[in-house]
C-alpha positions as CSV (number, residue, x, y, z in Angstrom):
1,M,78.2,134.2,105.0
2,S,76.2,135.1,101.4
3,A,74.0,132.5,100.3
4,G,75.3,131.2,97.2
5,T,79.2,130.5,98.7
6,Y,79.0,127.3,97.9
7,T,77.0,126.8,94.8
8,P,78.1,124.1,92.9
9,R,79.8,125.1,89.2
10,P,78.9,122.0,87.0
11,G,80.9,122.0,83.5
12,A,84.3,120.8,82.3
13,A,87.5,122.6,83.2
14,P,89.2,124.8,80.4
15,V,91.0,123.0,77.8
16,G,94.2,123.5,78.3
17,R,94.0,122.5,81.8
18,M,92.8,118.9,81.0
19,I,95.1,118.8,78.2
20,A,97.8,119.4,80.7
21,A,96.3,116.7,83.4
22,Q,96.0,114.3,80.9
23,A,99.5,114.5,79.4
24,L,100.9,114.4,83.3
25,F,98.9,110.8,83.2
26,E,100.0,109.2,79.5
27,T,104.0,110.4,80.7
28,K,103.2,108.9,84.0
29,M,102.3,105.6,82.4
30,L,104.8,105.4,80.0
31,L,108.1,106.0,82.8
32,R,106.1,103.1,84.6
33,N,105.8,100.5,82.2
34,G,108.9,98.2,82.1
35,E,108.5,97.5,78.8
36,Q,108.5,101.0,77.7
37,L,111.4,101.4,79.4
38,L,113.3,99.1,78.2
39,L,112.4,99.9,74.4
40,T,113.0,103.9,75.5
41,V,116.0,103.8,77.7
42,V,117.6,100.6,78.0
43,I,117.8,99.8,74.7
44,P,119.4,102.2,73.0
45,S,121.4,103.2,75.9
46,L,123.2,99.8,75.4
47,L,123.6,99.8,71.7
48,L,125.2,103.3,72.3
49,V,127.6,102.1,75.1
50,L,128.3,98.5,73.2
51,F,128.6,99.6,69.5
52,S,131.1,102.5,70.7
53,T,133.2,100.5,73.0
54,V,133.5,97.3,70.9
55,D,134.7,96.8,67.7
56,I,131.7,95.3,66.0
57,V,130.6,97.3,63.1
58,D,132.7,99.6,60.8
59,T,131.4,103.1,61.4
60,G,133.8,104.6,58.8
61,D,136.3,107.2,60.0
62,G,136.4,108.6,63.2
63,R,135.4,107.2,66.6
64,P,132.5,105.2,66.3
65,V,130.6,107.4,68.5
66,D,130.3,110.7,66.6
67,F,128.7,107.9,64.3
68,L,126.1,106.1,66.6
69,A,125.4,108.9,68.5
70,P,122.8,111.0,66.1
71,G,121.2,107.3,65.1
72,V,120.8,106.5,68.4
73,L,119.0,109.8,68.8
74,A,116.8,108.7,66.3
75,L,115.9,105.7,67.5
76,A,115.5,106.9,71.0
77,V,112.6,109.0,69.0
78,M,111.4,106.1,67.0
79,S,110.9,104.0,70.0
80,T,108.7,106.5,72.0
81,A,106.9,108.0,69.6
82,F,106.1,105.3,67.2
83,T,106.9,101.4,69.4
84,G,105.7,103.0,72.4
85,Q,102.7,104.6,71.7
86,A,101.7,102.0,69.5
87,I,101.6,99.5,71.6
88,A,99.9,101.3,74.6
89,T,97.4,103.1,72.0
90,G,96.1,99.7,70.8
91,F,95.7,98.0,74.2
92,E,94.1,101.3,75.3
93,R,91.5,100.8,72.7
94,R,91.5,96.9,73.2
95,Y,90.3,97.6,77.0
96,G,87.9,100.1,75.9
97,V,89.9,103.5,77.4
98,L,90.0,105.5,74.8
99,K,86.3,104.8,74.4
100,R,85.2,106.0,77.8
101,L,87.8,109.1,77.3
102,A,86.3,110.0,74.1
103,A,82.9,110.3,75.6
104,S,84.4,112.6,78.7
105,P,84.3,116.2,78.6
106,L,87.9,115.7,76.9
107,P,87.7,116.4,73.5
108,R,89.4,113.9,71.2
109,W,91.7,116.1,69.4
110,A,92.6,117.4,72.7
111,L,93.9,113.5,73.8
112,M,95.9,113.0,70.7
113,T,97.7,116.5,72.2
114,A,98.1,114.9,75.4
115,K,99.5,111.9,74.0
116,T,101.7,113.9,71.9
117,L,103.1,115.8,74.5
118,A,103.8,112.6,77.0
119,V,105.6,111.3,73.6
120,L,108.0,114.8,73.7
121,V,107.9,115.1,77.3
122,T,109.3,111.5,77.5
123,E,111.6,112.0,74.6
124,V,113.7,114.9,76.1
125,L,114.5,112.7,78.7
126,Q,115.8,110.2,76.7
127,I,117.8,112.6,74.7
128,A,119.3,114.4,77.9
129,L,120.6,110.7,79.1
130,L,121.8,109.4,75.6
131,T,123.6,112.8,75.4
132,A,125.2,112.1,79.1
133,I,126.5,109.1,78.5
134,A,127.5,109.7,74.7
135,L,129.5,112.6,75.7
136,G,131.1,110.8,78.7
137,L,132.2,108.5,75.9
138,G,134.0,110.8,74.0
139,W,131.1,112.4,71.4
140,S,132.1,115.5,70.1
141,P,128.3,117.1,68.5
142,Q,128.5,119.6,65.5
143,G,126.4,121.9,64.0
144,G,123.8,123.9,65.6
145,P,120.5,123.5,67.8
146,L,117.7,124.4,65.1
147,P,118.0,122.0,62.5
148,V,118.4,119.2,65.3
149,L,115.3,120.5,66.8
150,L,113.3,120.6,63.9
151,L,114.3,117.2,63.1
152,I,113.4,115.9,66.2
153,V,110.2,117.5,66.1
154,L,109.3,116.2,62.2
155,G,110.4,112.9,63.1
156,T,108.4,112.8,66.2
157,A,105.2,113.5,64.0
158,A,106.1,110.9,61.6
159,F,106.3,107.9,64.2
160,S,103.5,109.2,66.6
161,G,101.3,109.3,62.9
162,L,102.5,106.1,61.9
163,G,102.4,104.4,65.3
164,L,98.7,105.6,65.6
165,L,97.4,104.6,62.2
166,M,98.6,101.5,63.8
167,A,97.2,101.3,66.8
168,G,94.1,102.5,65.6
169,T,93.7,99.5,62.7
170,L,95.1,96.8,64.0
171,K,94.1,94.4,67.1
172,A,95.9,95.0,69.9
173,E,98.0,91.8,69.9
174,A,99.1,92.3,66.2
175,T,99.7,96.0,67.0
176,L,102.1,94.3,69.3
177,A,103.7,92.0,66.7
178,A,104.4,94.4,64.3
179,A,105.3,97.3,65.9
180,N,107.9,95.4,67.5
181,L,109.0,93.9,64.1
182,V,108.9,97.3,62.6
183,F,110.9,98.9,65.3
184,L,114.0,95.6,64.9
185,L,113.8,95.7,61.0
186,L,114.3,99.2,60.8
187,L,116.8,99.4,63.9
188,V,119.1,96.9,61.5
189,G,118.1,98.8,58.5
190,G,117.6,101.9,58.9
191,G,121.3,103.8,59.6
192,V,121.1,103.4,63.0
193,V,124.1,101.3,63.9
194,V,125.0,100.0,60.5
195,P,125.9,103.1,57.8
196,L,123.3,102.3,55.0
197,D,126.6,102.5,52.4
198,K,126.9,99.0,53.7
199,F,123.7,97.7,51.9
200,P,123.8,97.3,47.9
201,D,123.0,100.7,45.7
202,A,119.5,99.3,44.9
203,A,118.3,98.4,48.3
204,R,120.2,101.7,49.8
205,G,117.9,104.1,47.4
206,L,115.1,102.7,49.2
207,L,116.8,102.8,52.7
208,E,116.9,106.1,52.6
209,L,113.3,107.0,51.9
210,L,112.6,105.7,54.9
211,P,111.6,107.6,58.1
212,I,114.3,106.4,60.3
213,S,116.5,106.4,58.2
214,A,116.0,110.4,57.3
215,L,115.9,111.1,60.9
216,S,119.4,109.1,61.6
217,G,121.0,110.8,58.4
218,G,119.9,114.5,59.1
219,L,121.2,114.2,62.6
220,R,124.2,113.0,61.4
221,D,124.6,115.0,58.9
222,V,124.2,118.2,61.5
223,L,126.0,116.5,64.8
224,Q,129.0,114.6,62.8
225,D,129.5,116.9,59.6
226,G,128.4,120.5,60.8
227,A,125.7,120.8,58.2
228,A,123.9,123.9,58.5
229,M,119.9,122.4,57.5
230,P,119.7,118.8,55.9
231,W,116.8,119.8,53.7
232,A,116.5,116.4,52.1
233,E,115.5,114.6,55.0
234,L,113.4,117.1,56.7
235,G,111.5,116.9,53.4
236,I,111.3,113.0,53.7
237,L,110.1,113.3,57.6
238,A,107.3,116.4,56.6
239,V,105.7,113.7,53.9
240,W,105.6,110.6,56.1
241,A,104.3,113.2,58.7
242,A,101.8,114.5,56.5
243,A,100.5,110.7,55.5
244,G,101.0,109.4,58.6
245,L,98.5,111.8,60.8
246,G,96.6,112.1,58.0
247,A,95.7,108.2,57.3
248,A,95.6,108.0,61.0
249,A,93.0,110.7,61.8
250,K,91.3,109.5,58.8
251,L,90.9,105.6,59.8
252,F,91.5,105.4,63.4
253,R,88.7,103.5,65.5
254,W,88.1,104.3,68.7
255,E,86.8,101.0,69.7
């Protein structure tokens, strides 16, 4: 046995490996949290089944599931990227978890990248489940995958920026209350289960500028109407993503 065979080699792991490990940990934390599962899986699934099978809301011509499925997919993205991430990150900040992670070899940008990857993995599982439920209810999606992918990626970026901004500037208790309140308000006024044309014209013009309205409306244009590329909705989401992520990067407090 040659000398130095067991010589230690101190140092941080490669950044890619650290990001993968942290993303796996973040994903497990998301999926093990009961409140997170309620927001990300149970509520969207129940809304999809309930409003598709019971005539509660007038969704216009065609089958209710064709209108509801795109909106519920948008709701799933919001529940994970915004509400769930804001609450989890807010309490991590309160308990000093972020402060300790910031002192580790994992760079801060890599931590945020890992959180984003965890959100995307959770969204893939959500979308697969909700799509299976919607297909079982008779949903017939139209359009192509590229515009759907672009909408979901930009929607995730927009909601992640807003969620991190809230978690990094408010106290954990305030983040918990505000994130749930915003979730409920956007559920009602974001075109998820109630068509925006049911609102007064003045209110509708403002509601259409919300990220949840742009995401649900864009997905509906593609998956229900077969639109090629919803440029207006993509533009709205891009503006929200740039504004939210930029503000979060500037104002986020780690402790």
